[in-house]
N, CA and C atoms as an extended XYZ file, in Angstrom:
252
Properties=species:S:1:pos:R:3:atomname:S:1:resname:S:1:resid:I:1 pbc="F F F"
N       -11.785       74.749      -36.211 N   MET     1
C       -12.433       73.564      -36.185 CA  MET     1
C       -11.570       73.187      -35.124 C   MET     1
N       -11.427       73.337      -34.039 N   GLY     2
C       -10.423       72.552      -32.800 CA  GLY     2
C       -11.468       71.998      -32.090 C   GLY     2
N       -10.971       71.604      -30.557 N   PHE     3
C       -11.570       71.242      -29.839 CA  PHE     3
C       -12.250       71.574      -28.973 C   PHE     3
N       -12.784       72.660      -28.770 N   ASP     4
C       -13.349       74.152      -28.349 CA  ASP     4
C       -14.416       73.638      -26.981 C   ASP     4
N       -15.409       72.626      -27.270 N   SER     5
C       -16.708       72.238      -27.619 CA  SER     5
C       -16.802       70.780      -26.516 C   SER     5
N       -17.470       71.005      -25.823 N   ILE     6
C       -17.739       69.667      -24.817 CA  ILE     6
C       -17.920       68.379      -25.523 C   ILE     6
N       -19.046       69.063      -26.701 N   TRP     7
C       -19.343       67.850      -27.822 CA  TRP     7
C       -18.290       67.225      -28.104 C   TRP     7
N       -17.550       68.044      -29.021 N   HIS     8
C       -15.956       67.317      -29.713 CA  HIS     8
C       -15.508       66.323      -28.808 C   HIS     8
N       -15.813       66.907      -27.606 N   TRP     9
C       -14.573       65.787      -26.487 CA  TRP     9
C       -15.847       64.539      -26.825 C   TRP     9
N       -17.021       64.902      -26.079 N   LEU    10
C       -17.822       63.740      -26.044 CA  LEU    10
C       -17.966       62.965      -27.142 C   LEU    10
N       -18.095       63.563      -28.200 N   ILE    11
C       -17.751       62.378      -29.542 CA  ILE    11
C       -16.882       61.500      -29.511 C   ILE    11
N       -15.949       62.188      -29.278 N   LEU    12
C       -14.508       61.607      -29.381 CA  LEU    12
C       -14.418       60.785      -28.155 C   LEU    12
N       -15.259       60.823      -26.615 N   LEU    13
C       -14.795       59.475      -26.339 CA  LEU    13
C       -15.258       58.282      -26.315 C   LEU    13
N       -16.773       58.792      -27.051 N   VAL    14
C       -17.870       57.338      -27.665 CA  VAL    14
C       -17.067       56.688      -28.628 C   VAL    14
N       -16.455       57.537      -29.307 N   VAL    15
C       -15.505       56.682      -30.906 CA  VAL    15
C       -14.701       56.133      -29.708 C   VAL    15
N       -13.577       56.682      -29.398 N   VAL    16
C       -12.747       55.469      -28.601 CA  VAL    16
C       -12.953       54.650      -27.331 C   VAL    16
N       -14.575       54.780      -26.937 N   LEU    17
C       -14.803       53.483      -26.384 CA  LEU    17
C       -14.965       52.863      -27.399 C   LEU    17
N       -16.058       53.063      -28.465 N   LEU    18
C       -16.398       51.759      -29.273 CA  LEU    18
C       -14.918       51.088      -30.161 C   LEU    18
N       -14.427       51.927      -30.094 N   ILE    19
C       -12.913       51.315      -31.055 CA  ILE    19
C       -12.362       50.309      -29.863 C   ILE    19
N       -11.705       50.615      -28.942 N   PHE    20
C       -11.392       49.851      -27.820 CA  PHE    20
C       -11.630       49.000      -26.840 C   PHE    20
N       -12.945       49.377      -26.503 N   GLY    21
C       -13.942       49.021      -25.649 CA  GLY    21
C       -13.042       49.563      -24.297 C   GLY    21
N       -14.000       48.962      -23.287 N   THR    22
C       -14.300       49.588      -21.670 CA  THR    22
C       -12.775       48.317      -21.216 C   THR    22
N       -12.976       46.912      -20.976 N   LYS    23
C       -12.132       46.429      -21.035 CA  LYS    23
C       -10.800       46.444      -21.442 C   LYS    23
N       -10.368       47.518      -22.581 N   LYS    24
C        -9.096       47.387      -23.091 CA  LYS    24
C        -8.486       48.778      -22.264 C   LYS    24
N        -9.569       50.308      -21.877 N   ILE    25
C        -9.205       51.138      -21.757 CA  ILE    25
C        -8.927       50.841      -20.125 C   ILE    25
N        -9.258       49.751      -19.212 N   ARG    26
C        -9.517       49.732      -17.736 CA  ARG    26
C        -7.782       49.019      -17.651 C   ARG    26
N        -7.898       48.438      -18.398 N   ASN    27
C        -6.233       47.806      -17.989 CA  ASN    27
C        -5.060       49.163      -18.877 C   ASN    27
N        -5.483       50.091      -19.396 N   LEU    28
C        -4.301       50.823      -20.050 CA  LEU    28
C        -3.675       51.391      -18.842 C   LEU    28
N        -4.495       51.704      -17.358 N   GLY    29
C        -3.338       52.370      -16.144 CA  GLY    29
C        -2.414       51.467      -15.493 C   GLY    29
N        -2.673       49.905      -15.195 N   PRO    30
C        -1.846       49.248      -14.736 CA  PRO    30
C        -0.298       48.831      -15.837 C   PRO    30
N        -0.832       48.600      -17.655 N   ASP    31
C        -0.649       48.220      -18.353 CA  ASP    31
C         0.611       49.300      -18.745 C   ASP    31
N         0.272       50.816      -18.804 N   LEU    32
C         1.267       52.026      -18.544 CA  LEU    32
C         2.549       51.689      -17.543 C   LEU    32
N         1.564       51.539      -16.244 N   GLY    33
C         2.415       51.504      -14.841 CA  GLY    33
C         4.012       50.793      -15.059 C   GLY    33
N         3.248       49.493      -15.263 N   ALA    34
C         4.622       48.485      -15.584 CA  ALA    34
C         5.190       48.659      -16.871 C   ALA    34
N         4.802       49.328      -17.442 N   ALA    35
C         5.798       49.851      -19.051 CA  ALA    35
C         6.838       50.884      -18.166 C   ALA    35
N         6.319       51.380      -17.398 N   ILE    36
C         7.146       52.364      -17.140 CA  ILE    36
C         8.533       52.056      -16.307 C   ILE    36
N         7.875       51.430      -15.396 N   ARG    37
C         8.436       50.587      -14.360 CA  ARG    37
C         9.595       49.464      -14.744 C   ARG    37
N         9.432       48.877      -16.264 N   ASP    38
C        10.498       48.510      -16.697 CA  ASP    38
C        11.315       49.304      -17.445 C   ASP    38
N        10.964       50.165      -17.590 N   PHE    39
C        11.628       50.932      -18.712 CA  PHE    39
C        13.213       51.920      -17.764 C   PHE    39
N        12.222       51.988      -16.083 N   LYS    40
C        13.207       52.492      -15.089 CA  LYS    40
C        14.046       51.556      -15.210 C   LYS    40
N        13.582       50.264      -14.570 N   LYS    41
C        15.208       49.195      -14.494 CA  LYS    41
C        15.905       49.102      -15.777 C   LYS    41
N        15.716       49.291      -16.677 N   SER    42
C        16.611       49.270      -17.419 CA  SER    42
C        17.162       50.281      -18.250 C   SER    42
N        17.116       51.521      -17.663 N   VAL    43
C        17.741       52.754      -17.715 CA  VAL    43
C        19.070       52.792      -16.916 C   VAL    43
N        18.327       52.432      -15.477 N   SER    44
C        19.196       52.455      -14.358 CA  SER    44
C        20.371       51.388      -14.505 C   SER    44
N        19.793       50.284      -15.379 N   GLY    45
C        20.920       49.197      -15.236 CA  GLY    45
C        20.793       47.645      -14.749 C   GLY    45
N        21.449       46.933      -14.907 N   ASP    46
C        20.748       45.647      -14.690 CA  ASP    46
C        21.012       45.189      -12.882 C   ASP    46
N        19.644       45.878      -12.277 N   ASP    47
C        19.619       45.714      -10.465 CA  ASP    47
C        19.909       44.513      -10.292 C   ASP    47
N        18.982       43.431      -10.920 N   GLU    48
C        18.912       42.252      -10.299 CA  GLU    48
C        20.124       41.566       -9.832 C   GLU    48
N        21.806       41.901      -10.945 N   ALA    49
C        23.060       41.376      -10.681 CA  ALA    49
C        24.029       42.293       -9.238 C   ALA    49
N        23.540       43.425       -9.222 N   LYS    50
C        23.548       44.329       -8.492 CA  LYS    50
C        23.259       43.914       -7.445 C   LYS    50
N        21.781       43.490       -7.205 N   GLN    51
C        21.674       42.894       -5.543 CA  GLN    51
C        22.455       41.916       -5.054 C   GLN    51
N        22.733       40.792       -6.496 N   LYS    52
C        23.212       39.464       -5.877 CA  LYS    52
C        24.439       39.621       -5.078 C   LYS    52
N        25.377       40.686       -6.569 N   GLU    53
C        26.782       41.362       -5.640 CA  GLU    53
C        27.012       41.676       -4.186 C   GLU    53
N        25.397       42.195       -4.239 N   GLU    54
C        25.725       43.010       -2.452 CA  GLU    54
C        25.246       42.198       -1.855 C   GLU    54
N        24.587       40.684       -1.827 N   GLU    55
C        24.493       39.878       -0.885 CA  GLU    55
C        25.385       39.208       -1.063 C   GLU    55
N        26.034       38.546       -2.280 N   ALA    56
C        27.536       38.185       -1.741 CA  ALA    56
C        27.938       38.570       -0.607 C   ALA    56
N        28.128       39.874       -1.377 N   ARG    57
C        29.628       40.732       -0.349 CA  ARG    57
C        29.482       40.487        1.103 C   ARG    57
N        27.816       40.947        1.060 N   LYS    58
C        27.376       41.124        2.847 CA  LYS    58
C        27.607       39.323        3.434 C   LYS    58
N        27.376       38.667        2.433 N   ALA    59
C        27.858       37.164        3.587 CA  ALA    59
C        28.940       37.101        3.316 C   ALA    59
N        29.702       37.234        2.442 N   ALA    60
C        31.392       37.271        2.899 CA  ALA    60
C        31.959       38.024        4.405 C   ALA    60
N        31.362       39.300        4.168 N   GLU    61
C        31.627       39.570        5.041 CA  GLU    61
C        31.077       39.469        6.638 C   GLU    61
N        29.983       38.933        6.779 N   GLN    62
C        29.534       38.291        7.878 CA  GLN    62
C        30.448       36.767        8.387 C   GLN    62
N        30.332       36.170        7.574 N   LEU    63
C        31.678       35.114        7.496 CA  LEU    63
C        32.495       35.115        8.126 C   LEU    63
N        33.503       37.002        7.585 N   ARG    64
C        34.688       37.054        8.245 CA  ARG    64
C        34.825       37.639        9.549 C   ARG    64
N        33.426       38.187        9.968 N   ALA    65
C        32.996       39.088       11.197 CA  ALA    65
C        32.687       38.058       11.794 C   ALA    65
N        32.276       36.578       11.929 N   ASP    66
C        31.292       36.023       12.788 CA  ASP    66
C        31.557       34.687       12.003 C   ASP    66
N        32.689       34.009       11.823 N   PRO    67
C        32.875       32.856       11.592 CA  PRO    67
C        31.998       31.538       11.935 C   PRO    67
N        31.262       30.328       11.447 N   PRO    68
C        31.266       29.308       11.908 CA  PRO    68
C        31.700       29.006       13.231 C   PRO    68
N        31.446       28.149       14.097 N   PRO    69
C        32.520       27.343       14.853 CA  PRO    69
C        32.736       26.013       14.288 C   PRO    69
N        33.969       25.968       14.440 N   SER    70
C        34.726       24.812       14.280 CA  SER    70
C        34.499       23.393       14.374 C   SER    70
N        34.160       22.229       14.148 N   SER    71
C        33.538       20.840       14.489 CA  SER    71
C        34.757       19.907       14.930 C   SER    71
N        36.228       20.391       13.714 N   SER    72
C        37.114       19.675       14.358 CA  SER    72
C        37.624       20.061       15.740 C   SER    72
N        38.538       19.228       15.955 N   THR    73
C        39.575       19.469       17.313 CA  THR    73
C        40.783       20.052       16.911 C   THR    73
N        41.234       21.311       17.496 N   THR    74
C        42.612       21.647       17.174 CA  THR    74
C        43.492       21.245       17.911 C   THR    74
N        44.286       21.490       17.853 N   GLN    75
C        46.006       20.761       18.155 CA  GLN    75
C        46.079       20.930       19.811 C   GLN    75
N        45.789       22.132       20.232 N   SER    76
C        46.127       22.143       21.910 CA  SER    76
C        44.882       21.246       22.254 C   SER    76
N        43.628       20.942       21.660 N   GLN    77
C        42.878       20.081       22.297 CA  GLN    77
C        43.220       18.774       22.436 C   GLN    77
N        43.929       18.349       21.226 N   ARG    78
C        44.432       16.872       21.301 CA  ARG    78
C        45.696       16.803       21.817 C   ARG    78
N        46.273       17.915       22.625 N   ASP    79
C        47.678       17.962       23.406 CA  ASP    79
C        47.283       17.499       24.718 C   ASP    79
N        45.948       18.673       25.006 N   SER    80
C        45.883       18.395       26.283 CA  SER    80
C        44.420       16.717       26.531 C   SER    80
N        44.432       16.230       25.574 N   SER    81
C        44.251       15.173       25.833 CA  SER    81
C        44.650       14.082       26.265 C   SER    81
N        45.929       14.064       25.367 N   GLU    82
C        46.808       13.002       25.506 CA  GLU    82
C        47.675       13.028       26.889 C   GLU    82
N        48.146       13.959       26.921 N   THR    83
C        48.238       13.954       28.521 CA  THR    83
C        47.837       13.498       29.457 C   THR    83
N        46.506       13.422       29.252 N   LYS    84
C        45.727       13.122       30.520 CA  LYS    84
C        45.664       11.465       30.852 C   LYS    84
């Protein structure tokens, strides 16, 4: 007495539609996808902390490679202006 016949599957489908309704079944796919995505994020670790750390490291590297121009005058500029 298994689900060998198409009639068994149709009756099961009708029962499921009556219990859950079409709206809940329609939202099942996106909800399941979001749950799987969240599970993958939690298994892989705290990705947000890793991203922030990576961005901070890149910003520090950029500052070391290309420091912003200094707005204050240097000692040599002061010396040259004093001799004039």
